[in-house]
SESETOR-813140 format. One record per residue (C-alpha): residue number from 1; x, y, z. Coordinates in nm, 3 decimals. Layout:
marnu: NUM, X: X, Y: Y, Z: Z
...
This chain:
marnu: 1, X: 8.912, Y: 11.990, Z: 8.966
marnu: 2, X: 8.717, Y: 11.855, Z: 8.664
marnu: 3, X: 8.504, Y: 11.549, Z: 8.729
marnu: 4, X: 8.709, Y: 11.333, Z: 8.490
marnu: 5, X: 9.035, Y: 11.430, Z: 8.660
marnu: 6, X: 8.885, Y: 11.363, Z: 9.002
marnu: 7, X: 8.766, Y: 11.021, Z: 8.895
marnu: 8, X: 9.104, Y: 10.934, Z: 8.746
marnu: 9, X: 9.268, Y: 11.036, Z: 9.072
marnu: 10, X: 9.029, Y: 10.811, Z: 9.263
marnu: 11, X: 9.103, Y: 10.526, Z: 9.023
marnu: 12, X: 9.480, Y: 10.569, Z: 9.064
marnu: 13, X: 9.449, Y: 10.570, Z: 9.443
marnu: 14, X: 9.229, Y: 10.261, Z: 9.434
marnu: 15, X: 9.472, Y: 10.076, Z: 9.210
marnu: 16, X: 9.768, Y: 10.149, Z: 9.436
marnu: 17, X: 9.568, Y: 10.054, Z: 9.744
marnu: 18, X: 9.417, Y: 9.728, Z: 9.620
marnu: 19, X: 9.725, Y: 9.589, Z: 9.445
marnu: 20, X: 9.912, Y: 9.457, Z: 9.753
marnu: 21, X: 9.590, Y: 9.297, Z: 9.877
marnu: 22, X: 9.556, Y: 9.085, Z: 9.563
marnu: 23, X: 9.925, Y: 9.008, Z: 9.503
marnu: 24, X: 10.227, Y: 9.049, Z: 9.728
marnu: 25, X: 10.490, Y: 8.940, Z: 9.475
marnu: 26, X: 10.370, Y: 9.140, Z: 9.177
marnu: 27, X: 10.283, Y: 9.443, Z: 9.390
marnu: 28, X: 10.655, Y: 9.483, Z: 9.460
marnu: 29, X: 10.753, Y: 9.417, Z: 9.098
marnu: 30, X: 10.496, Y: 9.653, Z: 8.946
marnu: 31, X: 10.619, Y: 9.937, Z: 9.164
marnu: 32, X: 10.955, Y: 9.909, Z: 8.986
marnu: 33, X: 10.805, Y: 10.027, Z: 8.658
marnu: 34, X: 10.787, Y: 10.400, Z: 8.580
marnu: 35, X: 10.522, Y: 10.622, Z: 8.426
marnu: 36, X: 10.278, Y: 10.492, Z: 8.167
marnu: 37, X: 10.451, Y: 10.154, Z: 8.164
marnu: 38, X: 10.389, Y: 10.107, Z: 8.534
marnu: 39, X: 10.029, Y: 10.223, Z: 8.499
marnu: 40, X: 9.975, Y: 9.988, Z: 8.204
marnu: 41, X: 10.109, Y: 9.681, Z: 8.386
marnu: 42, X: 9.914, Y: 9.770, Z: 8.701
marnu: 43, X: 9.593, Y: 9.809, Z: 8.500
marnu: 44, X: 9.645, Y: 9.490, Z: 8.302
marnu: 45, X: 9.727, Y: 9.295, Z: 8.617
marnu: 46, X: 9.412, Y: 9.415, Z: 8.793
marnu: 47, X: 9.199, Y: 9.326, Z: 8.489
marnu: 48, X: 9.349, Y: 8.976, Z: 8.489
marnu: 49, X: 9.273, Y: 8.938, Z: 8.858
marnu: 50, X: 8.913, Y: 9.044, Z: 8.795
marnu: 51, X: 8.876, Y: 8.780, Z: 8.524
marnu: 52, X: 9.033, Y: 8.521, Z: 8.753
marnu: 53, X: 8.793, Y: 8.615, Z: 9.032
marnu: 54, X: 8.496, Y: 8.558, Z: 8.803
marnu: 55, X: 8.637, Y: 8.224, Z: 8.688
marnu: 56, X: 8.685, Y: 8.107, Z: 9.049
marnu: 57, X: 8.359, Y: 8.243, Z: 9.197
marnu: 58, X: 8.212, Y: 7.949, Z: 9.394
marnu: 59, X: 7.851, Y: 8.068, Z: 9.405
marnu: 60, X: 7.792, Y: 8.107, Z: 9.031
marnu: 61, X: 7.698, Y: 7.842, Z: 8.771
marnu: 62, X: 7.917, Y: 7.817, Z: 8.463
marnu: 63, X: 7.669, Y: 7.994, Z: 8.234
marnu: 64, X: 7.658, Y: 8.296, Z: 8.466
marnu: 65, X: 8.037, Y: 8.309, Z: 8.481
marnu: 66, X: 8.052, Y: 8.300, Z: 8.101
marnu: 67, X: 7.804, Y: 8.589, Z: 8.077
marnu: 68, X: 8.007, Y: 8.795, Z: 8.323
marnu: 69, X: 8.328, Y: 8.724, Z: 8.132
marnu: 70, X: 8.152, Y: 8.837, Z: 7.812
marnu: 71, X: 8.037, Y: 9.152, Z: 7.991
marnu: 72, X: 8.391, Y: 9.216, Z: 8.110
marnu: 73, X: 8.523, Y: 9.194, Z: 7.754
marnu: 74, X: 8.256, Y: 9.441, Z: 7.639
marnu: 75, X: 8.391, Y: 9.694, Z: 7.890
marnu: 76, X: 8.701, Y: 9.748, Z: 7.677
marnu: 77, X: 8.494, Y: 9.909, Z: 7.402
marnu: 78, X: 8.201, Y: 10.052, Z: 7.598
marnu: 79, X: 8.264, Y: 10.291, Z: 7.887
marnu: 80, X: 7.898, Y: 10.276, Z: 7.991
marnu: 81, X: 7.922, Y: 9.897, Z: 8.021
marnu: 82, X: 8.229, Y: 9.938, Z: 8.241
marnu: 83, X: 8.048, Y: 10.186, Z: 8.465
marnu: 84, X: 7.756, Y: 9.946, Z: 8.501
marnu: 85, X: 7.967, Y: 9.635, Z: 8.560
marnu: 86, X: 7.981, Y: 9.663, Z: 8.944
marnu: 87, X: 7.603, Y: 9.616, Z: 8.952
marnu: 88, X: 7.649, Y: 9.274, Z: 8.786
marnu: 89, X: 7.886, Y: 9.145, Z: 9.056
marnu: 90, X: 7.720, Y: 9.260, Z: 9.377
marnu: 91, X: 7.657, Y: 8.901, Z: 9.490
marnu: 92, X: 8.014, Y: 8.766, Z: 9.463
marnu: 93, X: 8.120, Y: 8.562, Z: 9.766
marnu: 94, X: 8.487, Y: 8.484, Z: 9.704
marnu: 95, X: 8.804, Y: 8.612, Z: 9.872
marnu: 96, X: 8.727, Y: 8.961, Z: 10.012
marnu: 97, X: 9.014, Y: 9.154, Z: 9.850
marnu: 98, X: 8.939, Y: 9.006, Z: 9.509
marnu: 99, X: 8.567, Y: 9.072, Z: 9.551
marnu: 100, X: 8.643, Y: 9.435, Z: 9.642
marnu: 101, X: 8.856, Y: 9.468, Z: 9.331
marnu: 102, X: 8.588, Y: 9.320, Z: 9.107
marnu: 103, X: 8.320, Y: 9.545, Z: 9.252
marnu: 104, X: 8.537, Y: 9.840, Z: 9.145
marnu: 105, X: 8.594, Y: 9.722, Z: 8.788
marnu: 106, X: 8.467, Y: 10.060, Z: 8.667
marnu: 107, X: 8.765, Y: 10.233, Z: 8.830
marnu: 108, X: 9.010, Y: 9.991, Z: 8.670
marnu: 109, X: 8.865, Y: 10.075, Z: 8.330
marnu: 110, X: 8.906, Y: 10.445, Z: 8.410
marnu: 111, X: 9.276, Y: 10.365, Z: 8.443
marnu: 112, X: 9.264, Y: 10.168, Z: 8.118
marnu: 113, X: 9.111, Y: 10.458, Z: 7.923
marnu: 114, X: 9.381, Y: 10.694, Z: 8.056
marnu: 115, X: 9.655, Y: 10.488, Z: 7.888
marnu: 116, X: 9.805, Y: 10.585, Z: 7.550
marnu: 117, X: 9.607, Y: 10.449, Z: 7.256
marnu: 118, X: 9.873, Y: 10.199, Z: 7.151
marnu: 119, X: 9.906, Y: 10.070, Z: 7.505
marnu: 120, X: 9.530, Y: 10.021, Z: 7.526
marnu: 121, X: 9.546, Y: 9.804, Z: 7.215
marnu: 122, X: 9.809, Y: 9.575, Z: 7.371
marnu: 123, X: 9.618, Y: 9.544, Z: 7.698
marnu: 124, X: 9.287, Y: 9.481, Z: 7.523
marnu: 125, X: 9.430, Y: 9.222, Z: 7.285
marnu: 126, X: 9.595, Y: 9.001, Z: 7.545
marnu: 127, X: 9.356, Y: 9.039, Z: 7.838
marnu: 128, X: 9.064, Y: 8.965, Z: 7.605
marnu: 129, X: 9.252, Y: 8.656, Z: 7.482
marnu: 130, X: 9.293, Y: 8.543, Z: 7.843
marnu: 131, X: 8.923, Y: 8.603, Z: 7.914
marnu: 132, X: 8.821, Y: 8.402, Z: 7.607
marnu: 133, X: 9.027, Y: 8.108, Z: 7.730
marnu: 134, X: 8.883, Y: 8.127, Z: 8.080
marnu: 135, X: 8.534, Y: 8.133, Z: 7.931
marnu: 136, X: 8.614, Y: 7.823, Z: 7.725
marnu: 137, X: 8.733, Y: 7.625, Z: 8.026
marnu: 138, X: 8.449, Y: 7.743, Z: 8.251
marnu: 139, X: 8.195, Y: 7.605, Z: 8.003
marnu: 140, X: 8.402, Y: 7.294, Z: 7.928
marnu: 141, X: 8.412, Y: 7.204, Z: 8.299
marnu: 142, X: 8.097, Y: 7.355, Z: 8.453
marnu: 143, X: 8.138, Y: 7.164, Z: 8.780
marnu: 144, X: 8.502, Y: 7.258, Z: 8.837
marnu: 145, X: 8.808, Y: 7.245, Z: 8.612
marnu: 146, X: 8.945, Y: 6.893, Z: 8.558
marnu: 147, X: 9.235, Y: 6.905, Z: 8.311
marnu: 148, X: 9.248, Y: 6.580, Z: 8.113
marnu: 149, X: 9.579, Y: 6.577, Z: 7.925
marnu: 150, X: 9.918, Y: 6.743, Z: 7.915
marnu: 151, X: 9.824, Y: 6.917, Z: 7.591
marnu: 152, X: 9.513, Y: 7.058, Z: 7.754
marnu: 153, X: 9.722, Y: 7.167, Z: 8.054
marnu: 154, X: 9.955, Y: 7.358, Z: 7.821
marnu: 155, X: 9.658, Y: 7.518, Z: 7.648
marnu: 156, X: 9.514, Y: 7.631, Z: 7.981
marnu: 157, X: 9.852, Y: 7.773, Z: 8.089
marnu: 158, X: 9.876, Y: 7.963, Z: 7.761
marnu: 159, X: 9.546, Y: 8.137, Z: 7.824
marnu: 160, X: 9.600, Y: 8.227, Z: 8.189
marnu: 161, X: 9.976, Y: 8.295, Z: 8.179
marnu: 162, X: 10.129, Y: 8.279, Z: 7.832
marnu: 163, X: 9.909, Y: 8.569, Z: 7.723
marnu: 164, X: 10.062, Y: 8.777, Z: 8.003
marnu: 165, X: 10.411, Y: 8.702, Z: 7.873
marnu: 166, X: 10.315, Y: 8.834, Z: 7.529
marnu: 167, X: 10.142, Y: 9.138, Z: 7.679
marnu: 168, X: 10.441, Y: 9.236, Z: 7.891
marnu: 169, X: 10.682, Y: 9.195, Z: 7.600
marnu: 170, X: 10.466, Y: 9.412, Z: 7.375
marnu: 171, X: 10.463, Y: 9.677, Z: 7.649
marnu: 172, X: 10.842, Y: 9.661, Z: 7.691
marnu: 173, X: 10.879, Y: 9.722, Z: 7.319
marnu: 174, X: 10.642, Y: 10.017, Z: 7.322
marnu: 175, X: 10.772, Y: 10.193, Z: 7.634
marnu: 176, X: 11.142, Y: 10.103, Z: 7.671
marnu: 177, X: 11.368, Y: 10.262, Z: 7.406
marnu: 178, X: 11.640, Y: 10.003, Z: 7.473
marnu: 179, X: 11.404, Y: 9.720, Z: 7.370
marnu: 180, X: 11.436, Y: 9.771, Z: 6.998
marnu: 181, X: 11.295, Y: 9.560, Z: 6.718
marnu: 182, X: 11.575, Y: 9.302, Z: 6.728
marnu: 183, X: 11.554, Y: 9.254, Z: 7.106
marnu: 184, X: 11.175, Y: 9.243, Z: 7.084
marnu: 185, X: 11.177, Y: 8.958, Z: 6.833
marnu: 186, X: 11.412, Y: 8.751, Z: 7.051
marnu: 187, X: 11.220, Y: 8.823, Z: 7.371
marnu: 188, X: 10.894, Y: 8.722, Z: 7.207
marnu: 189, X: 11.036, Y: 8.377, Z: 7.142
marnu: 190, X: 11.097, Y: 8.331, Z: 7.517
marnu: 191, X: 10.813, Y: 8.526, Z: 7.677
marnu: 192, X: 10.560, Y: 8.244, Z: 7.689
marnu: 193, X: 10.801, Y: 8.019, Z: 7.881
marnu: 194, X: 10.870, Y: 8.303, Z: 8.124
marnu: 195, X: 10.506, Y: 8.344, Z: 8.220
marnu: 196, X: 10.405, Y: 7.979, Z: 8.205
marnu: 197, X: 10.695, Y: 7.872, Z: 8.429
marnu: 198, X: 10.558, Y: 8.095, Z: 8.705
marnu: 199, X: 10.208, Y: 7.955, Z: 8.650
marnu: 200, X: 10.322, Y: 7.592, Z: 8.672
marnu: 201, X: 10.508, Y: 7.657, Z: 8.998
marnu: 202, X: 10.194, Y: 7.817, Z: 9.143
marnu: 203, X: 9.984, Y: 7.519, Z: 9.036
marnu: 204, X: 10.229, Y: 7.272, Z: 9.187
marnu: 205, X: 10.240, Y: 7.445, Z: 9.524
marnu: 206, X: 9.859, Y: 7.475, Z: 9.542
marnu: 207, X: 9.751, Y: 7.124, Z: 9.438
marnu: 208, X: 9.577, Y: 7.046, Z: 9.767
marnu: 209, X: 9.425, Y: 7.393, Z: 9.811
marnu: 210, X: 9.291, Y: 7.400, Z: 9.456
marnu: 211, X: 9.136, Y: 7.055, Z: 9.490
marnu: 212, X: 8.984, Y: 7.104, Z: 9.836
marnu: 213, X: 8.884, Y: 7.471, Z: 9.835
marnu: 214, X: 8.866, Y: 7.587, Z: 9.472
marnu: 215, X: 8.716, Y: 7.267, Z: 9.322
marnu: 216, X: 8.981, Y: 7.281, Z: 9.050
marnu: 217, X: 9.234, Y: 7.014, Z: 8.954
marnu: 218, X: 9.494, Y: 7.116, Z: 8.699
marnu: 219, X: 9.705, Y: 6.799, Z: 8.716
marnu: 220, X: 9.613, Y: 6.606, Z: 8.399
marnu: 221, X: 9.395, Y: 6.300, Z: 8.454
marnu: 222, X: 9.602, Y: 6.109, Z: 8.199
marnu: 223, X: 9.916, Y: 6.161, Z: 8.406
marnu: 224, X: 9.747, Y: 6.063, Z: 8.729
marnu: 225, X: 9.598, Y: 5.745, Z: 8.585
marnu: 226, X: 9.935, Y: 5.645, Z: 8.438
marnu: 227, X: 10.067, Y: 5.636, Z: 8.795
marnu: 228, X: 9.769, Y: 5.475, Z: 8.967
marnu: 229, X: 9.592, Y: 5.790, Z: 9.086
marnu: 230, X: 9.307, Y: 6.001, Z: 8.946
marnu: 231, X: 9.116, Y: 6.324, Z: 8.994
marnu: 232, X: 8.864, Y: 6.138, Z: 9.209
marnu: 233, X: 9.123, Y: 6.037, Z: 9.468
marnu: 234, X: 9.413, Y: 6.273, Z: 9.406
marnu: 235, X: 9.461, Y: 6.336, Z: 9.781
marnu: 236, X: 9.368, Y: 5.990, Z: 9.908
marnu: 237, X: 9.646, Y: 5.861, Z: 10.138
marnu: 238, X: 9.680, Y: 5.534, Z: 9.948
marnu: 239, X: 9.722, Y: 5.720, Z: 9.614
marnu: 240, X: 9.966, Y: 5.992, Z: 9.719
marnu: 241, X: 10.267, Y: 5.810, Z: 9.583
marnu: 242, X: 10.107, Y: 5.792, Z: 9.240
marnu: 243, X: 10.000, Y: 6.154, Z: 9.263
marnu: 244, X: 10.355, Y: 6.262, Z: 9.345
marnu: 245, X: 10.490, Y: 6.059, Z: 9.054
marnu: 246, X: 10.243, Y: 6.233, Z: 8.822
marnu: 247, X: 10.347, Y: 6.570, Z: 8.961
marnu: 248, X: 10.708, Y: 6.488, Z: 8.877
marnu: 249, X: 10.626, Y: 6.532, Z: 8.507
marnu: 250, X: 10.500, Y: 6.885, Z: 8.571
marnu: 251, X: 10.800, Y: 6.955, Z: 8.794
marnu: 252, X: 11.029, Y: 6.872, Z: 8.500
marnu: 253, X: 10.818, Y: 7.094, Z: 8.275
marnu: 254, X: 10.853, Y: 7.375, Z: 8.529
marnu: 255, X: 11.233, Y: 7.337, Z: 8.549
marnu: 256, X: 11.250, Y: 7.345, Z: 8.169
marnu: 257, X: 11.033, Y: 7.655, Z: 8.144
marnu: 258, X: 11.229, Y: 7.827, Z: 8.423
marnu: 259, X: 11.542, Y: 7.793, Z: 8.213
marnu: 260, X: 11.353, Y: 7.961, Z: 7.930
marnu: 261, X: 11.240, Y: 8.228, Z: 8.176
marnu: 262, X: 11.600, Y: 8.284, Z: 8.284
marnu: 263, X: 11.704, Y: 8.329, Z: 7.920
marnu: 264, X: 11.422, Y: 8.582, Z: 7.880
marnu: 265, X: 11.546, Y: 8.785, Z: 8.178
marnu: 266, X: 11.908, Y: 8.784, Z: 8.063
marnu: 267, X: 11.806, Y: 8.900, Z: 7.715
marnu: 268, X: 11.646, Y: 9.218, Z: 7.852
marnu: 269, X: 11.891, Y: 9.504, Z: 7.788
marnu: 270, X: 12.086, Y: 9.617, Z: 8.093
marnu: 271, X: 11.969, Y: 9.973, Z: 8.033
marnu: 272, X: 11.610, Y: 9.859, Z: 8.097
marnu: 273, X: 11.678, Y: 9.832, Z: 8.470
marnu: 274, X: 11.315, Y: 9.866, Z: 8.589
marnu: 275, X: 11.204, Y: 9.587, Z: 8.354
marnu: 276, X: 11.486, Y: 9.359, Z: 8.468
marnu: 277, X: 11.388, Y: 9.429, Z: 8.829
marnu: 278, X: 11.025, Y: 9.354, Z: 8.749
marnu: 279, X: 11.118, Y: 9.015, Z: 8.603
marnu: 280, X: 11.391, Y: 8.901, Z: 8.841
marnu: 281, X: 11.194, Y: 8.881, Z: 9.165
marnu: 282, X: 10.913, Y: 8.641, Z: 9.061
marnu: 283, X: 11.171, Y: 8.432, Z: 8.876
marnu: 284, X: 11.396, Y: 8.395, Z: 9.182
marnu: 285, X: 11.096, Y: 8.320, Z: 9.404
marnu: 286, X: 10.980, Y: 8.054, Z: 9.157
marnu: 287, X: 11.321, Y: 7.885, Z: 9.159
marnu: 288, X: 11.324, Y: 7.878, Z: 9.538
marnu: 289, X: 10.964, Y: 7.757, Z: 9.563
marnu: 290, X: 11.017, Y: 7.474, Z: 9.314
marnu: 291, X: 11.331, Y: 7.375, Z: 9.504
marnu: 292, X: 11.130, Y: 7.346, Z: 9.826
marnu: 293, X: 10.847, Y: 7.165, Z: 9.651
marnu: 294, X: 11.082, Y: 6.893, Z: 9.531
marnu: 295, X: 11.241, Y: 6.872, Z: 9.875
marnu: 296, X: 10.921, Y: 6.834, Z: 10.079
marnu: 297, X: 10.725, Y: 6.538, Z: 9.938
marnu: 298, X: 10.523, Y: 6.521, Z: 10.260
marnu: 299, X: 10.359, Y: 6.858, Z: 10.190
marnu: 300, X: 10.092, Y: 6.704, Z: 9.967
marnu: 301, X: 9.990, Y: 6.451, Z: 10.232
marnu: 302, X: 9.977, Y: 6.726, Z: 10.495
marnu: 303, X: 9.771, Y: 6.955, Z: 10.268
marnu: 304, X: 10.024, Y: 7.234, Z: 10.325
marnu: 305, X: 10.121, Y: 7.510, Z: 10.081
marnu: 306, X: 10.496, Y: 7.533, Z: 10.033
marnu: 307, X: 10.619, Y: 7.889, Z: 10.084
marnu: 308, X: 10.973, Y: 8.018, Z: 10.102
marnu: 309, X: 11.060, Y: 8.204, Z: 10.422
marnu: 310, X: 11.024, Y: 8.581, Z: 10.461
marnu: 311, X: 11.398, Y: 8.601, Z: 10.525
marnu: 312, X: 11.472, Y: 8.430, Z: 10.195
marnu: 313, X: 11.227, Y: 8.657, Z: 10.013
marnu: 314, X: 11.406, Y: 8.961, Z: 10.155
marnu: 315, X: 11.750, Y: 8.814, Z: 10.086
marnu: 316, X: 11.667, Y: 8.729, Z: 9.724
marnu: 317, X: 11.515, Y: 9.074, Z: 9.677
marnu: 318, X: 11.827, Y: 9.244, Z: 9.815
marnu: 319, X: 12.065, Y: 9.037, Z: 9.606
marnu: 320, X: 11.849, Y: 9.074, Z: 9.297
marnu: 321, X: 11.885, Y: 9.451, Z: 9.328
marnu: 322, X: 12.260, Y: 9.429, Z: 9.382
marnu: 323, X: 12.335, Y: 9.213, Z: 9.076
marnu: 324, X: 12.063, Y: 9.337, Z: 8.841
marnu: 325, X: 12.314, Y: 9.478, Z: 8.589
marnu: 326, X: 12.520, Y: 9.158, Z: 8.575
marnu: 327, X: 12.397, Y: 8.863, Z: 8.372
marnu: 328, X: 12.662, Y: 8.648, Z: 8.536
marnu: 329, X: 12.548, Y: 8.761, Z: 8.880
marnu: 330, X: 12.182, Y: 8.694, Z: 8.801
marnu: 331, X: 12.262, Y: 8.348, Z: 8.663
marnu: 332, X: 12.464, Y: 8.270, Z: 8.975
marnu: 333, X: 12.182, Y: 8.387, Z: 9.202
marnu: 334, X: 11.924, Y: 8.177, Z: 9.016
marnu: 335, X: 12.150, Y: 7.870, Z: 9.041
marnu: 336, X: 12.200, Y: 7.935, Z: 9.411
marnu: 337, X: 11.828, Y: 7.971, Z: 9.479
marnu: 338, X: 11.766, Y: 7.651, Z: 9.286
marnu: 339, X: 12.002, Y: 7.444, Z: 9.507
marnu: 340, X: 11.938, Y: 7.554, Z: 9.868
marnu: 341, X: 11.779, Y: 7.834, Z: 10.073
marnu: 342, X: 11.948, Y: 8.168, Z: 10.026
marnu: 343, X: 11.954, Y: 8.389, Z: 10.335
marnu: 344, X: 12.185, Y: 8.686, Z: 10.384
marnu: 345, X: 12.316, Y: 8.726, Z: 10.737
marnu: 346, X: 12.150, Y: 9.015, Z: 10.916
marnu: 347, X: 11.834, Y: 9.005, Z: 10.705
marnu: 348, X: 11.520, Y: 8.950, Z: 10.909
């Protein structure tokens, strides 16, 4: 076997192996996508996780993070830089699975260079845009992200999530014949809401963890101060009421964006079954998670992360598969997940 083919095989095995370790939800969704489309989304997702790992690395000063993010961007155009990148990240100390991924960045770029030329352009454009935004915020808040306003919050969400919505939609258009020019234009109007809704739900469920363990606070200081709280005492027992009131604004933003995300899903042609399956699971999980977040106000005080049950995850997955061709069925399922836990009898 030629050396290049052997290395590509190693890269493909690594990608499949590391994916579930760095994301349970998207690991399942990505497996729904066939051929080059599946490889493209897998590769792009892993590159985004690498950038995120660099942004969150606790042992590095902001200037070092910015240099590594610059070096990561260079890897798109310089294969030698990609091969050398693991030497730059030998001292990372973050979450083990993410560190392992980042130390194998060279293999992820082997996957990237095996993609069709047009696909590479989409991945490069949007992942590089994400990296540029992360770099901006790392340098803006060198001692830990502290979002100041709702406008700044929306800007941050655009960089770390909205870019993904645009990337995915560009890939649908390139690889799915049923996503023609007319459908593509309509989907592009909704794709940012789709991705940013998922991001806001993740931020809301991880407020305490982000503040205590990641040294990052994404809840805008302006909102907190308007309700008698602040970044400095966001988890203080005597300020929790104000913190929850501030969070209510982001909860409403999340509900609004989830409706946009639902519209995005229902606009995907029924013939594009793998793409609909890819989109439906994180959307249903987000609805259920936001439902539980609004129903457990004590979670913030207890520093607990709200997670839907394994049984509900399996039930929503099963039902999502069963109704994937029906817009009415998908809308019903989303409404049901939004109101109360959805568990199918017999599912464990």
